[in-house]
C-alpha positions as CSV (number, residue, x, y, z in Angstrom):
1,M,-14.5,-30.1,11.4
2,S,-13.6,-26.7,9.9
3,S,-13.0,-26.2,6.2
4,S,-9.6,-25.3,7.0
5,S,-8.8,-28.6,8.8
6,T,-10.4,-30.5,5.9
7,R,-8.1,-28.8,3.4
8,R,-5.1,-29.7,5.6
9,G,-6.0,-33.4,5.7
10,R,-6.5,-33.7,2.1
11,A,-4.3,-36.1,0.1
12,I,-1.5,-34.3,-2.0
13,G,0.3,-36.3,-4.6
14,V,4.0,-36.3,-4.0
15,T,6.6,-38.0,-6.4
16,A,9.3,-40.4,-5.2
17,A,11.8,-37.7,-5.5
18,S,9.8,-35.4,-3.3
19,A,9.1,-38.1,-0.8
20,L,12.9,-38.5,-0.4
21,L,13.3,-34.8,-0.1
22,L,10.8,-34.6,2.7
23,A,12.7,-37.3,4.5
24,L,15.8,-35.1,4.3
25,L,14.2,-31.7,5.4
26,P,13.8,-30.5,8.9
27,V,10.7,-31.1,10.8
28,G,8.0,-28.3,9.8
29,A,9.9,-27.3,6.8
30,V,7.1,-28.5,4.4
31,Q,3.8,-30.1,4.4
32,A,3.7,-33.9,3.7
33,A,0.6,-35.5,2.2
34,T,-0.6,-37.1,5.5
35,H,0.9,-34.7,8.1
36,T,-0.9,-31.8,9.7
37,P,1.3,-28.9,8.7
38,T,3.2,-26.7,11.2
39,A,4.0,-23.1,10.4
40,P,7.0,-23.4,7.9
41,S,7.2,-19.7,7.5
42,P,7.2,-16.5,9.6
43,I,3.7,-15.7,7.8
44,G,1.9,-18.8,9.0
45,I,0.9,-21.9,7.3
46,V,1.8,-22.3,3.6
47,H,0.7,-25.5,1.9
48,V,3.5,-26.7,-0.4
49,V,3.1,-29.5,-3.0
50,H,5.0,-30.8,-6.1
51,G,4.8,-28.4,-9.1
52,N,4.4,-29.4,-12.6
53,S,6.0,-26.3,-14.3
54,P,9.7,-26.0,-15.1
55,A,11.2,-24.7,-11.9
56,V,14.7,-23.8,-13.3
57,T,15.2,-21.7,-16.4
58,K,18.8,-21.3,-17.9
59,V,19.6,-18.2,-19.9
60,S,22.7,-16.6,-21.1
61,G,23.7,-13.2,-19.8
62,T,26.0,-11.4,-17.6
63,A,26.0,-12.0,-13.8
64,A,28.1,-10.5,-11.1
65,A,31.8,-10.5,-12.0
66,D,32.6,-13.7,-9.9
67,E,29.5,-15.6,-11.5
68,S,29.9,-14.5,-15.2
69,T,31.8,-17.7,-16.0
70,G,30.0,-19.8,-13.3
71,C,26.3,-20.2,-12.7
72,G,24.5,-17.2,-11.0
73,I,21.1,-16.2,-10.1
74,K,19.4,-13.8,-12.3
75,S,15.9,-13.7,-10.7
76,V,13.2,-15.4,-8.5
77,N,9.7,-15.4,-9.7
78,P,7.4,-14.6,-7.9
79,T,8.7,-12.5,-5.1
80,G,5.4,-11.9,-3.5
81,V,1.7,-12.7,-3.3
82,V,-1.6,-10.6,-3.1
83,L,-4.2,-12.4,-1.3
84,G,-7.8,-11.6,-1.1
85,G,-10.6,-13.8,0.1
86,S,-10.0,-16.8,-2.3
87,E,-7.2,-19.4,-2.6
88,V,-4.1,-18.5,-4.6
89,V,-1.8,-20.9,-6.1
90,Q,1.7,-20.0,-7.2
91,N,4.4,-21.9,-8.9
92,Y,7.9,-20.6,-8.1
93,S,11.0,-20.7,-10.3
94,V,14.5,-19.3,-10.6
95,T,16.2,-18.0,-13.6
96,T,20.0,-18.6,-13.9
97,T,22.7,-16.5,-15.6
98,G,26.3,-17.1,-16.6
99,T,27.8,-19.6,-18.9
100,G,28.7,-22.2,-16.5
101,C,25.2,-23.7,-15.5
102,T,25.4,-27.3,-16.4
103,G,23.7,-30.6,-15.5
104,N,21.0,-30.8,-12.8
105,V,20.8,-27.3,-11.4
106,T,18.7,-27.2,-8.2
107,W,17.5,-24.5,-5.8
108,V,15.9,-23.8,-2.4
109,L,14.1,-20.8,-1.2
110,R,14.4,-20.3,2.6
111,W,12.7,-17.8,4.9
112,D,14.8,-15.7,7.4
113,N,14.3,-18.3,10.2
114,G,16.1,-20.9,8.0
115,N,13.0,-22.9,7.3
116,V,12.6,-24.1,3.7
117,F,9.6,-22.4,1.7
118,V,9.8,-24.0,-1.7
119,D,12.5,-25.7,-3.8
120,S,13.0,-27.1,-7.4
121,Y,11.3,-30.3,-6.5
122,M,8.4,-28.8,-4.5
123,N,7.9,-25.5,-6.1
124,Q,4.1,-25.0,-5.7
125,A,2.5,-23.2,-2.8
126,Y,-1.2,-22.8,-1.8
127,W,-2.2,-19.7,0.1
128,W,-5.5,-19.8,1.9
129,P,-6.7,-16.5,3.4
130,D,-8.4,-18.0,6.4
131,E,-5.0,-19.1,7.8
132,Y,-3.9,-15.4,8.3
133,R,-4.6,-12.2,10.0
134,N,-4.1,-8.6,8.9
135,G,-1.0,-8.2,10.9
136,S,0.6,-10.9,8.6
137,A,0.7,-8.5,5.7
138,K,4.2,-7.1,5.3
139,S,7.6,-7.7,3.7
140,Y,9.7,-10.9,4.7
141,G,13.3,-11.7,4.2
142,M,14.1,-14.6,2.0
143,S,17.0,-16.1,0.3
144,V,17.6,-18.4,-2.7
145,E,20.4,-21.0,-2.6
146,L,21.2,-22.3,-6.1
147,T,23.5,-25.5,-6.6
148,N,24.9,-26.1,-10.0
149,G,25.5,-29.5,-11.7
150,D,29.2,-29.3,-10.8
151,G,28.6,-29.0,-7.1
152,T,29.2,-25.2,-6.8
153,S,26.7,-23.1,-5.1
154,V,25.6,-19.3,-4.8
155,S,23.0,-17.5,-2.7
156,K,21.2,-14.3,-2.9
157,S,18.8,-12.5,-0.5
158,F,15.7,-10.7,-1.4
159,N,12.4,-9.5,0.2
160,Y,9.0,-11.4,-0.2
161,S,6.0,-9.3,0.0
162,F,2.7,-10.7,1.5
163,R,-0.1,-8.3,0.8
164,R,-3.8,-7.8,1.2
165,R,-5.9,-7.4,-1.9
166,A,-7.4,-3.9,-2.6
167,T,-10.2,-3.2,-5.1
168,F,-12.6,-0.5,-6.3
169,G,-15.1,-3.2,-7.2
170,S,-17.6,-1.9,-9.6
171,T,-18.0,1.5,-7.9
172,F,-16.1,3.8,-10.5
173,N,-18.3,6.1,-12.5
174,A,-17.8,9.2,-14.6
175,S,-20.7,11.6,-15.1
176,P,-22.4,13.4,-16.8
177,E,-21.9,11.9,-20.2
178,P,-21.6,12.9,-23.0
179,L,-20.8,16.5,-22.0
180,K,-19.4,19.6,-23.8
181,L,-15.9,20.6,-24.2
182,G,-14.6,22.5,-21.2
183,A,-17.4,21.1,-18.8
184,K,-16.7,19.6,-15.5
185,L,-16.7,15.8,-15.3
186,T,-17.3,14.1,-11.8
187,L,-15.5,11.0,-11.1
188,K,-16.5,8.7,-8.1
189,A,-15.5,5.4,-6.6
190,T,-14.8,3.6,-3.3
191,L,-11.5,1.9,-2.5
192,K,-11.6,-1.1,-0.1
193,R,-9.2,-3.9,0.9
194,I,-9.7,-7.5,2.4
195,S,-9.8,-8.0,6.0
196,W,-8.5,-11.4,7.2
197,D,-9.4,-10.7,10.9
198,G,-12.6,-12.8,11.8
199,N,-14.5,-15.4,9.9
200,K,-16.3,-13.5,7.2
201,M,-13.2,-11.6,5.7
202,P,-15.1,-8.6,4.5
203,Y,-13.7,-5.9,2.2
204,I,-13.4,-2.7,4.3
205,A,-12.8,0.9,3.5
206,Y,-9.3,2.0,2.9
207,T,-9.1,5.6,3.8
208,K,-6.5,8.4,3.2
209,Q,-4.8,6.6,0.4
210,P,-3.4,8.3,-2.6
211,V,-5.3,7.5,-5.8
212,K,-4.2,8.6,-9.2
213,V,-6.9,10.0,-11.6
214,Q,-5.8,8.7,-15.1
215,F,-7.0,9.6,-18.7
216,K,-6.4,7.8,-22.2
217,P,-7.4,9.7,-25.2
218,T,-9.3,7.8,-27.8
219,G,-6.7,6.1,-30.1
220,N,-3.8,6.2,-27.5
221,T,-2.6,3.0,-25.7
222,G,-1.4,4.3,-22.4
223,Y,-2.9,6.3,-19.6
224,T,-1.6,9.7,-18.3
225,T,-2.0,10.8,-14.6
226,I,-3.9,14.0,-14.5
227,K,-3.8,14.4,-10.6
228,T,-3.6,12.5,-7.3
229,V,-6.3,12.5,-4.8
230,K,-7.0,10.7,-1.4
231,S,-9.5,8.4,-0.5
232,G,-11.9,9.8,2.3
233,T,-14.4,8.6,4.8
234,G,-15.6,5.0,3.9
235,G,-12.9,4.9,1.3
236,K,-15.0,7.1,-1.0
237,I,-13.3,9.3,-3.7
238,S,-15.0,12.1,-5.5
239,T,-13.2,14.6,-7.8
240,T,-13.8,16.8,-10.7
241,V,-11.8,17.2,-13.9
242,T,-12.3,19.4,-17.0
243,A,-13.4,17.5,-20.2
244,V,-11.1,18.4,-23.0
245,Q,-11.4,15.5,-25.4
246,T,-13.0,12.1,-25.8
247,G,-11.3,9.2,-24.1
248,T,-11.4,6.8,-21.1
249,W,-11.0,7.6,-17.5
250,R,-10.0,5.4,-14.5
251,L,-8.6,5.5,-10.9
252,S,-5.4,3.7,-10.1
253,F,-4.0,2.8,-6.5
254,A,-0.4,1.9,-6.5
255,G,-0.5,-0.2,-3.3
256,T,1.6,-0.2,-0.2
257,S,3.9,-2.4,1.7
258,T,0.8,-4.3,3.1
259,T,-1.6,-3.9,0.3
260,G,-1.6,-4.7,-3.4
261,A,-2.1,-2.3,-6.3
262,S,-5.5,-1.9,-7.9
263,N,-7.1,-0.1,-10.9
264,S,-10.7,0.7,-11.1
265,G,-12.9,-0.2,-13.9
266,T,-13.0,2.2,-16.8
267,D,-15.5,4.8,-18.2
268,A,-15.4,6.0,-21.8
269,V,-16.6,9.5,-22.0
270,T,-17.5,11.4,-25.3
271,V,-16.9,15.2,-25.4
272,K,-18.9,17.1,-28.0
């Protein structure tokens, strides 16, 4: 039996309220404890269980005009996942706004195809990379439906990003160091991203991607972008900068619609 099949069959604790909810949901909407899951989302199999964290947060604030005195949706968190070669567990929550949120406020997140993803009773999802392929990485439509304690409801659409993990690993290096004021400093690294195609799930070269060269002078708290370069063959990056003061260098990849953002390790360089 494969490790994937073993995981699918393991027991998952479900509360009485969750068990009742399971009976009411459409077939294939969620994974029950002793059922082999179907594909509840356009992405593929997502394993959903009861979460232990608060799933509804009530806050005061200004919503849309027709919700300001009612109960509106301020935000959903998270609105995406970046998945590498290891399991990721996420707890989902909805923050409300308006002055009229009372009693037992509940919510449901649905995919575009109408299937339930998670809700305020079963708000935890397990993502296992061996369930997916590279083509799964993209943005998916989703909506949140919120029901107030007084029975009124409101919905909101948003996009859910499903992205592959990118990394520089431990490849970043600045040399030579230390160096004199005005000398040339060479920065090198390799950018890769996970491949879910096949069984080994290696990190493969990510070429032709814009990467920011960033610097933080000693004593400062934030980085400044010096220039932008592109990853070349094999995902390799090599560029030179002029040393003007002591500080820390790094590379930063902002991510794409299919791949998550990543910062390299840092290298502190002393300028004499």
